[in-house]
C-alpha positions in Angstrom: -12.6 26.1 -40.8 -10.2 28.4 -39.2 -10.6 32.3 -39.8 -9.7 35.2 -38.4 -11.9 36.3 -34.6 -14.8 38.8 -35.7 -14.1 42.4 -34.0 -15.6 42.3 -30.1 -19.0 43.9 -30.3 -18.8 47.1 -27.6 -21.0 45.6 -25.4 -20.8 42.2 -24.6 -24.4 39.9 -23.4 -25.9 39.7 -20.7 -27.0 36.8 -19.2 -30.5 36.7 -18.7 -30.8 36.2 -15.1 -29.0 39.3 -14.2 -33.0 40.8 -16.0 -34.8 38.9 -13.7 -32.7 40.1 -10.9 -33.8 43.4 -11.4 -36.2 43.9 -8.7 -37.5 47.2 -9.6 -38.9 45.3 -12.9 -40.6 42.3 -11.4 -40.2 40.2 -14.1 -40.8 36.4 -13.9 -39.9 33.4 -16.4 -42.9 31.2 -16.6 -41.4 28.8 -19.7 -38.4 27.9 -21.4 -34.8 26.8 -20.1 -32.6 28.3 -17.0 -32.2 31.8 -17.6 -28.5 31.6 -16.6 -27.5 30.0 -20.0 -29.4 32.6 -21.9 -27.6 35.4 -23.1 -29.6 38.3 -24.1 -27.6 41.6 -26.6 -30.4 44.0 -26.9 -34.1 44.4 -26.2 -36.6 44.7 -28.8 -40.4 45.5 -28.8 -42.3 44.2 -32.1 -46.4 43.8 -32.5 -45.6 41.8 -35.7 -47.3 38.3 -36.2 -43.8 37.2 -37.7 -41.2 39.2 -36.4 -38.6 36.9 -38.0 -37.4 40.4 -40.5 -36.9 42.4 -37.9 -34.5 40.0 -35.8 -31.1 39.7 -35.7 -30.0 37.4 -32.7 -29.8 37.5 -29.3 -32.4 39.2 -29.2 -35.1 39.8 -25.8 -38.5 40.3 -28.2 -41.1 42.4 -26.2 -44.5 42.3 -27.2 -48.2 42.8 -25.7 -49.7 40.2 -27.8 -51.7 42.5 -30.1 -50.7 40.7 -33.4 -52.5 38.0 -31.8 -55.5 36.9 -33.4 -59.1 36.7 -31.2 -59.6 33.1 -31.9 -56.3 32.4 -31.0 -56.0 34.5 -27.3 -60.2 35.2 -26.9 -60.2 31.8 -24.8 -57.9 33.3 -22.4 -55.0 30.9 -22.7 -57.2 28.0 -23.3 -55.6 25.6 -26.2 -57.1 26.2 -28.9 -57.4 23.4 -32.2 -53.9 22.3 -33.5 -54.9 23.7 -37.2 -53.6 27.3 -38.5 -56.7 29.4 -37.3 -56.3 27.6 -33.5 -54.0 29.2 -30.6 -51.9 26.2 -30.3 -51.5 26.2 -34.3 -50.7 30.4 -34.3 -48.5 30.2 -31.1 -46.5 27.3 -32.2 -45.1 28.8 -35.7 -45.4 32.2 -34.0 -42.8 31.0 -31.6 -41.1 28.6 -34.0 -39.9 31.7 -36.5 -38.6 33.5 -32.9 -36.2 30.2 -32.3 -35.4 30.3 -35.8 -34.9 34.0 -36.1 -32.5 33.9 -33.6 -34.3 35.4 -30.5 -32.8 35.0 -27.1 -36.1 35.3 -25.5 -39.7 36.3 -25.5 -41.3 39.1 -22.9 -45.0 39.5 -22.7 -46.7 42.2 -21.2 -50.1 41.9 -19.1 -52.6 44.4 -19.8 -53.6 45.8 -21.7 -54.6 43.5 -24.2 -54.0 40.4 -22.4 -54.7 39.7 -18.3 -52.5 36.5 -17.9 -50.4 35.4 -20.8 -52.0 32.9 -22.9 -50.9 29.5 -22.0 -50.9 27.8 -25.2 -48.5 30.7 -26.1 -46.3 29.0 -22.9 -46.6 25.5 -24.3 -44.8 26.3 -27.5 -41.9 28.1 -26.0 -41.7 24.8 -23.8 -41.6 23.0 -26.4 -38.8 25.0 -28.8 -37.2 26.1 -25.3 -37.9 29.3 -25.7 -37.2 31.2 -22.5 -40.6 33.3 -21.8 -40.9 36.3 -19.2 -43.9 37.7 -17.8 -43.7 41.4 -17.6 -45.9 42.8 -15.3 -48.5 46.0 -16.1 -46.8 48.4 -13.8 -43.4 47.3 -15.8 -42.9 49.5 -19.4 -41.0 47.9 -22.4 -39.1 51.0 -22.4 -38.1 50.0 -18.6 -37.0 46.5 -19.4 -34.5 48.3 -22.7 -33.4 50.7 -20.6 -32.5 48.1 -17.6 -30.7 46.0 -20.3 -28.5 48.6 -21.7 -27.7 49.7 -18.2 -26.6 45.8 -17.9 -24.8 45.9 -20.9 -23.0 48.9 -19.7 -21.6 47.3 -16.3 -20.9 44.0 -18.3 -18.5 46.3 -20.7 -16.7 48.0 -18.0 -16.3 44.9 -16.0 -14.6 43.5 -19.1 -12.6 46.8 -19.8 -11.5 46.8 -16.3 -10.3 43.3 -16.8 -8.8 43.5 -20.1 -6.7 46.9 -18.3 -5.8 44.6 -15.2 -4.7 42.1 -17.8 -2.5 43.9 -19.9 -0.5 45.4 -16.9 -0.5 42.3 -15.6 1.5 40.6 -18.2 4.1 43.7 -19.3 5.1 43.4 -15.7 5.6 39.2 -16.8 7.6 40.5 -19.4 10.0 42.7 -16.9 10.9 39.3 -15.1 13.7 37.9 -15.2 12.2 34.9 -17.0 9.6 36.9 -19.4 8.3 34.2 -22.1 7.5 31.5 -19.2 6.1 34.3 -16.4 4.5 35.7 -19.9 2.4 32.2 -21.1 1.7 31.3 -17.3 0.3 34.8 -16.7 -1.6 34.2 -20.2 -2.9 31.0 -19.2 -4.2 32.7 -15.7 -6.0 35.6 -17.7 -8.3 32.8 -19.9 -8.3 29.5 -17.8 -6.8 27.6 -20.0 -3.5 26.7 -21.5 -0.9 29.2 -23.5 1.8 27.5 -26.0 4.7 29.2 -27.6 5.7 27.2 -31.1 8.8 27.7 -32.8 9.6 28.7 -36.4 9.7 24.3 -36.8 5.8 24.6 -35.1 7.2 22.6 -32.6 6.1 23.5 -28.9 8.9 25.7 -27.1 7.6 26.4 -24.2 4.0 26.1 -22.3 2.0 27.3 -19.0 -1.7 26.4 -18.0 -4.0 23.3 -17.9 -4.1 21.5 -20.7 -6.9 20.4 -22.9 -7.5 17.3 -24.1 -5.3 15.0 -26.6 -7.8 16.0 -29.2 -8.0 19.8 -28.8 -3.4 19.7 -28.5 -3.8 18.2 -31.3 -5.8 20.3 -33.0 -3.7 23.6 -31.6 -1.5 22.2 -33.0 -2.8 21.9 -36.8 -4.3 25.4 -36.2 -1.1 26.7 -36.3 0.4 24.8 -40.0 -2.4 26.8 -40.9 -1.5 29.9 -39.5 1.5 29.5 -40.9 0.6 28.2 -44.8 -1.1 31.5 -45.0 1.9 34.3 -45.9 -1.1 37.0 -45.3 -2.6 36.0 -42.0 -1.5 37.2 -38.4 -4.3 34.9 -36.5 -7.2 32.4 -36.8 -9.1 30.1 -34.4 -11.3 27.2 -34.2 -13.8 24.8 -32.0 -12.8 21.8 -30.9 -14.8 19.6 -28.7 -16.0 22.3 -26.3 -12.3 24.4 -26.1 -11.8 27.7 -28.0 -8.8 27.3 -29.8 -6.9 30.5 -30.8 -3.1 30.7 -32.8 -1.2 34.1 -33.1 2.2 34.9 -35.6 4.7 37.1 -33.5 5.7 39.6 -35.9 6.5 39.5 -39.9 9.1 36.3 -40.6 9.8 35.2 -37.3 8.0 32.2 -37.6 7.3 32.0 -34.1 3.5 31.1 -32.8 1.5 31.8 -29.5 -1.5 29.4 -29.0 -4.3 29.3 -26.5 -6.7 27.0 -25.6 -9.7 27.9 -23.2 -13.2 26.0 -22.4 -15.0 29.7 -23.0 -14.0 32.6 -24.9 -15.0 35.7 -23.3 -15.3 38.9 -25.3 -11.7 40.6 -24.2 -9.6 37.6 -24.6 -8.6 38.2 -28.3 -7.5 41.5 -26.7 -5.3 39.7 -24.1 -4.0 37.1 -26.1 -3.0 40.1 -28.6 -1.0 42.1 -26.1 0.5 38.5 -25.0 2.0 38.2 -28.6 2.8 41.3 -29.1 4.7 41.2 -26.0 5.9 37.9 -26.6 7.0 38.8 -30.3 9.5 41.7 -29.0 11.3 38.8 -26.6 11.4 36.1 -29.3 12.8 38.9 -32.0 15.1 40.8 -33.0 15.7 42.9 -29.7 18.6 40.8 -28.8 20.5 42.2 -32.0 22.7 45.2 -32.2 19.8 48.0 -33.0 17.9 46.2 -30.4 20.2 46.5 -27.8 20.8 49.8 -28.4 17.1 50.8 -28.5 17.1 48.7 -24.9 20.0 51.0 -24.0 18.3 54.6 -25.4 15.5 53.7 -22.6 17.2 53.0 -20.1 19.0 56.2 -20.4 16.0 57.8 -20.5 14.3 56.2 -17.5 17.6 56.9 -15.7 17.5 61.1 -16.7 19.6 61.6 -19.7 18.1 64.1 -22.0 16.8 63.1 -25.3 19.2 64.5 -27.3 22.2 62.2 -25.7 20.0 58.6 -26.7 18.8 60.1 -29.9 21.8 58.4 -32.1 21.3 55.6 -30.6 17.8 55.4 -32.1 19.4 55.4 -35.4 19.4 58.2 -36.4 21.6 61.5 -35.4 20.0 64.2 -36.0 16.5 64.6 -37.0 13.1 62.9 -36.8 9.4 62.5 -38.1 6.3 61.7 -36.2 3.7 60.1 -38.0 0.0 59.7 -35.7 -1.9 57.2 -37.5 -5.5 56.0 -37.7 -7.4 52.9 -38.9 -9.7 54.2 -41.8 -12.4 52.0 -40.8 -13.0 54.3 -37.1 -11.8 51.0 -34.8 -9.6 51.2 -32.0 -6.0 49.8 -33.1 -5.1 47.0 -31.2 -1.6 46.3 -30.5 -1.3 43.7 -33.4 -2.6 46.4 -35.7 -0.5 48.8 -34.4 3.1 46.5 -34.3 2.1 45.8 -38.0 1.4 49.1 -38.9 5.3 49.6 -37.6 6.4 47.3 -39.8 5.1 48.9 -42.9 6.5 52.0 -42.2 10.0 50.7 -41.8 9.8 51.7 -37.6 9.5 49.7 -34.4 9.1 52.8 -32.3 5.5 52.9 -32.2 2.8 53.7 -29.4 -1.2 53.8 -29.0 -2.6 56.2 -27.4 -6.2 55.8 -27.7 -7.5 55.6 -31.1 -4.7 57.0 -32.8 -1.0 55.5 -33.4 2.1 57.2 -33.0 5.1 56.0 -35.0 8.5 57.7 -34.9 10.9 57.5 -37.9 13.9 59.0 -38.8 14.3 61.6 -41.0 14.4 61.0 -44.7 11.6 58.4 -45.0 8.7 59.6 -46.8 5.8 57.7 -45.3 2.7 56.0 -47.7 0.0 55.2 -45.8 -0.7 51.4 -46.1 -4.1 50.2 -46.9 -6.7 50.7 -44.4 -4.1 54.0 -43.1 -4.5 57.7 -42.4 -1.5 59.0 -42.0 -0.3 62.8 -40.3 3.5 63.6 -40.9 4.9 66.0 -38.8 8.3 68.2 -40.5 11.6 66.9 -39.2 12.6 67.6 -35.8 15.6 67.9 -33.4 15.3 65.4 -30.5 14.7 68.8 -28.7 11.6 69.6 -30.9 9.9 65.9 -30.9 7.1 67.2 -28.7 6.2 70.4 -31.2 6.5 67.4 -33.9 3.7 65.8 -32.2 1.7 68.5 -32.1 2.6 68.6 -35.9 1.5 65.0 -36.3 -1.7 65.5 -34.8 -2.9 68.7 -37.1 -2.0 67.0 -39.5 -3.7 64.3 -38.7 -7.1 66.3 -38.9 -7.1 67.6 -41.2 -5.9 64.2 -43.4 -9.5 63.0 -41.4 -11.2 65.7 -42.2 -10.0 66.1 -46.3 -10.6 62.0 -46.2 -6.6 62.6 -47.6 -4.9 59.0 -46.9 -1.9 61.6 -45.6 -1.3 64.8 -45.2 2.2 66.2 -44.2 2.4 69.7 -42.3 3.9 72.6 -44.2 7.1 74.2 -42.6 7.3 76.6 -44.7 8.3 80.2 -42.5 5.3 82.3 -42.5 5.4 86.1 -40.5 4.0 84.5 -36.6 8.1 83.7 -37.5 8.7 87.5 -37.4 6.8 88.4 -33.9 8.9 87.4 -30.9 7.4 84.3 -29.0 6.7 86.0 -26.3 4.3 89.0 -27.3 2.8 86.3 -29.5 1.5 84.5 -26.7 0.2 87.3 -24.2 -1.4 88.8 -27.2 -3.5 85.2 -28.1 -4.0 84.6 -24.2 -5.6 87.8 -24.1 -7.8 87.4 -27.3 -9.0 83.9 -26.4 -9.5 84.2 -22.6 -13.4 84.5 -22.6 -13.1 81.0 -25.3 -13.6 77.5 -22.6 -13.1 74.3 -23.8 -14.1 72.9 -26.5 -14.4 75.8 -28.3 -10.7 77.4 -28.9 -10.1 74.1 -30.6 -13.4 73.4 -32.8 -12.6 77.5 -33.8 -9.5 76.2 -34.9 -9.8 73.4 -36.8 -13.2 75.0 -38.3 -10.7 77.8 -39.6 -8.5 75.4 -40.7 -10.8 74.3 -43.0 -11.8 77.6 -44.3 -15.1 77.4 -42.8 -16.7 74.0 -43.7 -19.2 72.5 -41.4 -19.1 69.2 -42.9 -15.3 68.5 -42.9 -15.4 70.1 -39.2 -17.8 67.6 -37.3 -16.0 65.0 -39.7 -12.5 66.0 -37.6 -13.8 66.4 -34.4 -16.5 63.6 -34.6 -19.4 65.8 -33.9 -22.7 66.8 -35.7 -22.5 69.8 -38.0 -25.0 71.3 -36.0 -22.7 71.6 -33.1 -19.9 72.6 -35.3 -22.4 75.8 -35.9 -23.7 76.4 -32.5 -19.8 75.9 -31.1 -18.7 78.4 -34.1 -21.8 81.0 -33.0 -20.7 81.1 -29.1 -17.4 81.8 -30.2 -18.2 85.1 -32.3 -20.8 85.9 -29.6 -18.3 85.6 -26.5 -15.6 87.6 -28.7 -17.7 89.8 -30.0 -16.1 89.3 -33.5 -17.4 88.8 -37.2 -15.9 85.6 -37.8 -16.8 86.1 -41.5 -14.5 89.0 -41.6 -11.2 87.6 -43.2 -8.9 90.4 -41.5 -10.5 88.9 -38.2 -10.0 85.1 -39.0 -6.8 85.7 -39.5 -5.9 87.4 -36.3 -7.7 84.6 -34.9 -6.2 82.1 -36.3 -2.8 83.5 -35.8 -3.4 83.7 -31.9 -4.8 80.1 -32.0 -1.3 79.2 -33.3 0.4 80.4 -30.1 -1.9 78.3 -27.7 
């Protein structure tokens, strides 16, 4: 059944062969299928006789055999009777439960309990197709687990580099004279498969890459119809005859769909295809209309050195703008498709994704309402020459919204006493007062003061532990030689922090 692809895990799996290649571990495979065909997602140590309740799937389970009854292991590994009390029966049940739970492999540590791996365990692993590793006495289980996480981190870094290079490559393709075919060709190369652009009627408009068999192509076209029949769906996936299929709706109401068919699906392929979908949505959408042409003209003029106030009218507003910062409430970094969907919901095509924050530029007069699942910080209206200040306002408003768990917070533009002090003098005073503080202390102090000294809300806003907040604030008090419980001190510090 086609469905939305699951989120990419924080770290990709590693082949078991990569772990066996680590000479410092000296692991040796003594049973089971080839290690290159086995993927490991984590390492877990357990001496339970039934590991099933403690396995999530994909683990390399490490055991020293403490759980093995004396009757099953006393013969030093000789096959015992086939009943429940014999070695063959015990190990058969143990391995079958591990395989049923989704365990990827079993590592058996030599010493201090067993000098050799029981032969009945080797036989059971061969029977159930479970890789069995011999862990020598000098190799600790914690060392094996550390090696797994190191290899996974290396694999994740390589995947991130691959995705980044693919994004840059796709963006360059979109700038070519034949952008749509170029993007499709580059996407097909990156996923080692086929990329197809379907029109509003489900007909193939353009394609690139190696075509799979006829059954997979037919299934891909059927998947397009499934996606277009779902009003709220943006992606759908399926697998047919070993070919991985995915389709992506291009924008809202356009009717164009990107289809991808590949022999394998790496963790970063969904992100790469999503970037291609966003680019194709821009290329096949309304950018040729008067509004789209004006935005293109504004971009060209900015790149050629025109001041912002000159190009602002081309973007649809004659005087002031709102800057909106937004983050998903689920905590995951937004992908390009989610960012584009947010811009559509807010009514603006001017969307930028920077890290885990999406920035949207809206003409003043709009009242942004947060779509479900999003938290917003909104600036005060600003002219083209003050958009940098508005960007800072939106960032601070978003920080307060996250700390207070409020869907949307607007910057308060009312005049304050700060306006009575000349900016140069205020900035000089702030620099002198805050000179003892080095990052991240000023931002921690600013957030803590803005949240009325709440340790918990400050910790949420900064994504750190509350004890870290306490330590930083105590450090600020010591460096400044000030009593931060004194409201006059807090007022002066708040005044200074607003100038930097």
